C-alpha positions as CSV (number, residue, x, y, z in Angstrom):
1,M,0.0,0.0,0.0
2,R,1.4,3.4,-0.9
3,L,1.9,5.8,2.0
4,P,0.5,9.3,2.1
5,A,3.1,11.9,1.2
6,R,3.1,13.4,4.7
7,V,4.0,10.0,6.1
8,A,6.2,8.8,3.3
9,T,9.0,11.2,3.9
10,A,9.5,9.7,7.3
11,F,9.2,6.1,6.2
12,L,12.5,4.2,6.1
13,L,12.8,0.5,5.4
14,L,16.0,-1.5,5.6
15,L,16.7,-3.5,2.5
16,G,18.3,-6.8,1.8
17,A,21.5,-7.8,0.1
18,S,20.6,-6.3,-3.3
19,F,21.9,-3.0,-2.1
20,P,24.4,-2.2,0.7
21,A,23.2,-2.9,4.3
22,S,23.2,0.8,5.0
23,A,20.5,1.5,2.4
24,A,17.0,2.7,3.2
25,R,13.9,3.5,1.3
26,L,12.0,6.7,0.8
27,W,8.8,7.6,-1.1
28,C,8.6,11.0,-2.8
29,E,5.9,12.5,-5.0
30,S,5.6,15.6,-7.3
31,R,2.1,16.7,-6.8
32,D,0.4,18.7,-9.6
33,F,3.8,18.6,-11.5
34,H,5.4,20.8,-8.9
35,R,8.9,20.3,-7.5
36,N,8.9,18.5,-4.1
37,Y,11.8,17.9,-1.8
38,C,11.8,14.9,0.5
39,P,14.4,15.1,3.3
40,T,16.0,11.9,4.6
41,G,16.9,13.4,8.0
42,Q,20.6,12.3,7.5
43,T,23.4,12.8,5.0
44,I,23.2,10.5,2.0
45,A,25.9,9.3,-0.4
46,S,23.8,8.0,-3.3
47,A,20.2,7.2,-4.4
48,R,18.4,5.2,-7.0
49,L,14.8,4.8,-8.3
50,V,13.4,1.5,-7.1
51,E,9.8,1.7,-8.4
52,Q,8.1,4.4,-10.4
53,Q,4.5,4.9,-9.2
54,S,3.5,7.7,-11.6
55,R,2.6,7.9,-15.3
56,A,5.0,10.8,-15.7
57,A,8.5,9.5,-16.3
58,C,11.0,9.5,-13.4
59,I,14.3,10.3,-15.2
60,Q,17.4,10.9,-13.0
61,G,18.8,14.4,-13.5
62,R,15.6,15.6,-15.1
63,T,12.6,14.8,-13.0
64,W,14.3,13.4,-9.9
65,G,17.7,13.7,-8.2
66,Y,19.3,13.9,-4.9
67,D,21.7,16.0,-2.8
68,R,23.3,15.3,0.6
69,G,20.1,16.0,2.5
70,G,17.3,14.4,0.5
71,I,15.6,13.5,-2.8
72,W,13.8,15.9,-5.1
73,V,11.1,15.2,-7.7
74,T,9.4,17.3,-10.3
75,Q,7.1,17.2,-13.4
76,G,4.8,14.6,-11.9
77,C,7.4,12.0,-11.0
78,S,6.4,9.8,-8.1
79,G,8.2,6.7,-6.8
80,E,10.1,4.8,-4.2
81,F,13.8,5.5,-3.9
82,D,16.7,3.7,-2.2
83,F,19.4,5.8,-0.7
84,V,22.7,5.0,1.0
85,R,23.7,6.9,4.1
86,A,27.0,8.7,3.9
87,G,29.6,6.7,5.7
88,G,27.6,3.5,5.2
89,S,29.1,0.3,3.9
90,R,30.4,0.6,0.4
91,P,32.8,-1.7,-1.5
92,N,36.4,-0.7,-0.7
93,P,37.7,0.6,-4.0
94,G,41.3,-0.1,-3.1
95,P,44.4,1.0,-5.1
96,G,43.9,1.2,-8.8
97,H,40.1,1.2,-8.5
98,Q,39.7,5.0,-8.9
99,I,39.3,6.8,-12.2
100,A,40.0,10.5,-12.8
101,C,38.0,12.0,-15.6
102,N,37.9,15.6,-16.8
103,S,35.4,17.4,-19.1
104,S,37.8,19.9,-20.8
105,N,36.2,23.0,-22.3
106,F,32.8,21.7,-21.2
107,Q,33.0,18.9,-23.8
108,Q,32.0,15.3,-23.2
109,Q,34.8,13.0,-22.2
110,F,34.9,9.2,-21.8
111,C,37.4,7.6,-19.5
112,P,37.7,3.8,-20.0
113,S,38.1,1.2,-17.4
114,N,40.2,-2.0,-17.8
115,R,37.4,-4.1,-16.3
116,R,33.6,-4.1,-16.5
117,I,32.1,-1.6,-14.1
118,L,29.3,-2.7,-11.7
119,R,28.9,0.6,-9.8
120,A,30.6,4.0,-9.6
121,W,30.4,7.0,-7.3
122,L,32.0,10.4,-7.0
123,V,34.9,10.5,-4.5
124,E,36.2,14.0,-5.1
125,Q,34.9,16.8,-7.3
126,R,37.8,18.8,-8.8
127,S,35.9,21.3,-10.8
128,R,33.9,24.4,-10.1
129,A,31.2,23.0,-12.4
130,A,28.9,20.6,-10.5
131,C,29.3,16.9,-11.0
132,V,25.7,15.6,-10.9
133,Q,25.2,11.9,-11.6
134,G,23.0,11.3,-14.6
135,R,23.5,14.9,-15.7
136,S,27.1,15.8,-15.9
137,W,28.6,12.4,-15.2
138,G,27.7,8.8,-15.3
139,F,29.1,5.4,-16.0
140,Q,28.7,2.6,-18.5
141,E,30.1,-1.0,-18.5
142,R,33.4,0.1,-19.9
143,G,34.1,3.5,-18.3
144,I,33.1,6.9,-16.8
145,W,31.7,9.7,-18.9
146,V,31.8,13.4,-17.9
147,T,30.4,16.6,-19.5
148,S,29.4,20.2,-18.8
149,G,32.8,20.9,-17.2
150,C,32.6,18.2,-14.5
151,S,36.0,17.0,-13.4
152,G,36.5,14.5,-10.6
153,L,37.8,11.3,-9.1
154,F,35.5,8.4,-9.3
155,A,35.6,5.1,-7.3
156,V,34.4,2.1,-9.3
157,E,33.4,-1.4,-8.2
158,E,34.6,-3.7,-11.0
159,R,33.8,-7.2,-11.9
160,G,37.0,-9.1,-11.1
161,G,38.3,-12.2,-12.8
162,R,36.4,-13.7,-15.7
163,P,33.0,-14.6,-14.3
164,V,30.3,-16.2,-16.4
165,P,28.4,-13.2,-17.8
166,P,24.6,-13.2,-17.2
167,P,22.3,-13.5,-20.1
168,V,22.1,-10.3,-22.1
169,T,19.1,-9.1,-24.2
170,R,19.4,-6.4,-26.9
171,V,16.6,-3.9,-27.3
172,A,16.2,-1.3,-30.1
173,C,14.7,2.0,-29.0
174,E,14.3,5.2,-31.1
175,S,13.3,8.8,-30.4
176,R,11.3,9.8,-33.4
177,G,10.9,13.5,-34.1
178,F,13.1,14.2,-31.1
179,Q,10.3,13.1,-28.9
180,Q,10.7,10.9,-25.8
181,A,10.0,7.3,-26.3
182,F,9.7,4.4,-23.9
183,C,10.5,0.8,-24.9
184,P,9.3,-1.7,-22.3
185,V,11.4,-4.7,-21.4
186,R,10.5,-8.0,-19.7
187,P,11.8,-9.4,-17.4
188,L,12.8,-6.5,-15.1
189,I,16.1,-4.8,-15.8
190,A,19.1,-5.0,-13.5
191,R,21.6,-3.1,-15.7
192,A,21.6,-1.6,-19.2
193,W,24.2,0.0,-21.5
194,L,24.4,1.4,-25.0
195,D,25.5,-1.3,-27.4
196,Q,25.2,0.5,-30.8
197,Q,24.2,4.1,-31.5
198,R,22.2,4.4,-34.7
199,S,21.5,8.1,-34.7
200,Q,23.5,11.2,-35.5
201,S,22.1,12.7,-32.3
202,P,24.2,11.6,-29.3
203,C,23.0,8.9,-27.0
204,I,24.2,10.0,-23.5
205,E,23.2,8.0,-20.5
206,G,21.2,10.1,-18.1
207,Q,20.6,12.8,-20.7
208,T,19.2,11.3,-23.9
209,W,18.7,7.7,-22.7
210,G,18.3,5.8,-19.6
211,F,16.5,2.8,-18.0
212,Q,14.1,1.9,-15.3
213,R,13.2,-1.5,-14.0
214,N,10.7,-2.1,-16.8
215,G,12.2,-0.5,-19.9
216,I,14.5,1.9,-21.8
217,W,13.7,5.5,-22.5
218,V,15.2,7.7,-25.2
219,N,14.9,11.4,-26.1
220,E,16.2,14.2,-28.3
221,G,16.7,12.0,-31.4
222,C,18.8,9.2,-29.7
223,S,18.3,5.9,-31.5
224,G,20.2,2.8,-30.6
225,V,20.5,-0.8,-29.6
226,F,20.8,-1.3,-25.8
227,A,22.1,-4.3,-24.0
228,V,20.0,-5.3,-21.0
229,E,20.7,-7.7,-18.1
230,A,17.7,-9.1,-16.3
231,R,17.3,-9.1,-12.5
């Protein structure tokens, strides 16, 4: 049952092993398409969308995001979000598991990793321009991307050795007429990355494409084939 908004901001639910033990859950709603800020009551390190509960799309960096004190939503986005408390348990990146990446002259830059990346987070911002995940930086399976002047040091959790890769499905998704499109996927998505760009318009994760648990979204002319791992 979905909680009322006045109660939801105070509702925290410890999660299982699918996210770090220090993770908790928060429900946040943009009523009448207005911006809403849902404080967590503690400093947070990262957040992710668990379940979209609105018809309006919840797109990180556009219709939802987070800062150190809470989660914000706008343009009708409503959903449940996981967040990790600052100082909570994170994989220890260790030597050689950090990547410096710099957006020179506000241009997009891709900084490759030697191994497949499972997760990444900002360790140190080195630019005056803000580094906002999904907007001015993000990661794909093979590296970190930055844009809009973001420069920073990023810790990455990498897939070590040569594990048997999980089954991968490829999904074609196209933004026609530069309009947003949503391409549903079953079963639910654990991870997704751009496999082949088919458009002249750039496909940039978090800006012109992204994914939710149930599908891929594209916008602003991005057209491509996306690799998807199921939960």
